[in-house]
N, C-alpha and C positions, 0 to 999 in steps of 0.2 A: 956855457950851457951844459948841464949834466947829460950824460949819455942816456939812451933809452933803456930802461930797466925792465919794462913789461910790454906785452903786446896783447891786443884784443882783436878777435876776428868776429865778423858779424854777417848775418844773412837773415832773410825774411821768408815767411810762408803765407801765401794767399793774401797779400796786402790789400788787394782790391777785389777779391772774390770770396763769396760765402759770408756766413754770419760771423764766424770767428777768424781773427787774424793774429799772427804771431811774428815776433822777431827774436832771434837768439844771438847771444854774445858769449864766446868762449875766451876767457882771459887767463894769462899765464905769464910767469917770469920768462925773460929772454933766455935765461940759463936752461930752461926746460923745453923751449920752443923747438929746437932742432931735433931733439930726441923724440918728442911726440909726433912731429912732422914725419920723420923717417919711419917711425912705427906705423903710421897711417899709410904711408906709401907702400910699405911692404904688405900690409894687410890688404890693400886694394889689389895689388898685383896678384897675391895669392888667391884672391876672390875672383880674379878674371875681370876686374873692372878698371876702366880708365878714370872714372869719376862716379861717386855715389850721389844720387839725387833722390830725395824722399818721394818726389812725384813719380819716379821710376820704380818704386818699391812694389812690384807686382808678381815677382817670382822668387824661387828659392835662392838664386845667386845673390840677388840684392839683399834678401833676408839674412843670409849667412854673413855678409859683410856688415850689415847693420847690427847684428848681435855682437860681433867682435868690436865694433865701434862703441857700443853701449858698455861692454866690459872694460874697454880701455878708459873710457870717461869715468866710470865709477872708480877704477883703480887709481887713476891720477887724482881724482877729487879726494879720495880717502887719504892720500899721502901729502896733500897740499900742493900738488903739481899744477892744478888748474881749478878754475871756477867755471860753472855753467850757469848762465842766467837767461831765462826766457820770459818774455812779457807777452801776454795774450789779452786781447780785448774783444768785447762783444759789440758788434755794430748795431744791435737792437736795444742797447741800454740808453739811458737818458742823455749821455754825453754824445753818442754817435748817431742817434736816430733824429737827425735834423736835416732840413732841406739845404741842398747845395754843399754838402760835406766835401771838403777837400782831402781826398785820401792821401795824396802825397804830403801835404802839409801836416796831416795827422800822423803819418808815418815818421816824419822828422821829429815831431814832439815825443812820440813814443820811444824813438831811438835815444833822444836826450834823456828821458826818464830812466831808461834801462842802463845806459852807459854811466850815468851819475850813480845809480845804485850799485852797479857791478864794480866800478873802479874804486869807489871809496871803501870797499870791503877789504882791500889789500892794505896791510899796515906798512909803516915805514915811509921813507921818501921815495916816491915812484915817479917815473917819467914814461909816458905811454906812446906807443905807436898803435894806430887803429887801422885795421885792414878789412874793410867790407868787401863782399863779393862784387866783382865788376858788373855783374848783371842786375845789381840792385836798381830799384826805381828811384833812388835818392839822388839829389844834388849834394854831393859830399862836401863841396866847398862851403855850402851854407851850414851843414851840420858841424863842420870843423869849427867855424866861427862861433857856433852856438855852444859847443862843448868845451872849447879851449879853456883850460884852467878851472874846470868844474869842481867846486868844493861845496861847502855847506852854507856860506854866506855870500851874497852877491848884490851888486847893483847892475841894472840893465841900462845900456845906452844904445841909441840908434846910430848906426854907421852911415857914412855917405852912400854906400852901395845899397842901403835899404835893409841891411841885415842886422840882426841882434847879436851882440857879443856880450858875454857875461864877464864882468869885472869882479874878480873874486879874491878873497884871502885864501890863497891856494893851499889845498890839501894834496893835490896831484895835478898833473898837466899832460894834455894830449899835445905832443910836439910834432907829430907826423901823421897824416892821413893819406892812405894810398889804396885805391881800388885794386884788387888782385884777382888773378885767374885761379879759381878754387881747384882746378885740376893740378896746378903747380904748388899751391899751398893748401893742402887738404884739411887743415884745421877748420877752414871755412865750411867744409862738408859736415863737420860735427855740429856747427851752428844750424846748418840746413836740416840735418836729421832731427834735432830736438825741437826746432821751431815747427817742423812738420808734424812731429809726434804730438806736440802740444795741441795744435789745432785738430788733429785727428781724434785725440782723446775726448774732445768736446763735441765735435760734429758727429762722431760715431760712438758715443758713450754707450748707448743702448745696444748697439751691435757688438761692442766689446764684451758687455756683460753676458750676452747670449753665447758668444764664442767661448768665454771662460767656462760657462756652465757646461757646454757640450764637451769641452776639452778635459775638464777636471771633475765633472760630475757634481758640481757645487749646486746648492739650492739657488734658484733664480732670484736675482736682486729685484727684478720686475716681473713678478709671477703672473700678473694678469695681462701682460702685453703680448701681442701677436709676434711670434718669432720673425726677425728680419731675414732677408735673403743676404747671404754673405758672398760677395764677389771674390775672385782670386786675390785682388789687391787688399780687400778687407781682411782676408785670412792671414796674409803675409804680415800686414801691419799690426793686426791684433797680436800675432806671435811676438813681434818685436816689443810692442807696448807691454805685454804680459811679462816678458823677460826683464825689461827695465823695471817694472813695478816690483817684481820679486827680488831683483838685485838690490833695489833701494831699501826694501824691508829687511832683507838679510843683513845688510850692513848698517841699518839704523840711520839712514840718511835723512829721514824726516820728510820724505816726499809722499803726499797723499794722492790717490787716484779717485776713490769713490766718494769721499766726504763732500767734494764740491763738483762731482760729476765731470771730472777732468783733472789733469795734472796740476798740483798746487802744493807749494811748500809753505807751511804756516810761519816758519822762522826764516826770514830772508837772509840771515847771516850764514845759513848752511851753504856748503860749497856747491850743491846742486839746488838751484832756486827757480821754481816756477811761480811766477807772479801773475795773478789774474787781476787786471786793472778794473777798479771800480770807481765811478765818479766820486770826486772828493767833496763836492758841494754843489749847490743848485746851479751856480754859474760856470761850473766845469763843463765846457762844451768843446767839441772838436772844431778846428778852423773850417771856414767855408770859402768857396771860390768867389763870393760876392764882395 
């Protein structure tokens, strides 16, 4: 069996709360993993944090750490050191607005879609370790069986345990899945940051536009709307979102914020890819508990 060549870290944001839900995956070669991990550890220590969590982004200390995490991600993406893929979905679309929706089952399917998209973007012969945050809502044994060997052509068979395993003409292989403590392996915290930033960009798009207008004196994108009240957390998160948006534009990374009223990357092959899931056809429905 070939050694593991690449690693992917995953985390989710608001998987069962609010209209918009997101998952993030950061993938990178094993040869780069230790360097990025050490850089993040140093960054967090210098910021006075044991761990960064997007939900705790309410004050300057967390904002300073988030800004540096954004800069590191852009820097590594530009030099081919990592990929960032975030999938966001709308629970009010035709796929998700159904009775008895199974949010855990839907989360599993979304992870499968995102992992398949992210892992196949790496060229060459790859063998993967997948390291989701241990606080995930997922049953990762099930996801491993579902993702194992994920390529482009597949036959699906039912296993004795009642799980689905994809039989594939392999383009890549997930050989190891291990839940990890994101405090010890902080690349997971990058996945948390950008999954959270993606849901925030949609939940609070109008708030961000007003913040940007006040901060930079720009013409309002929503001129007839009543100005929203900005909480402390809104202001800190808007600052991080604005910094990320400007960095992507400066380096021509192809990430859009305003055209889809939230973070979105038109070309999914770009190294920073925000994917807004849209139902593929009339029968594309989330799983149910019934």
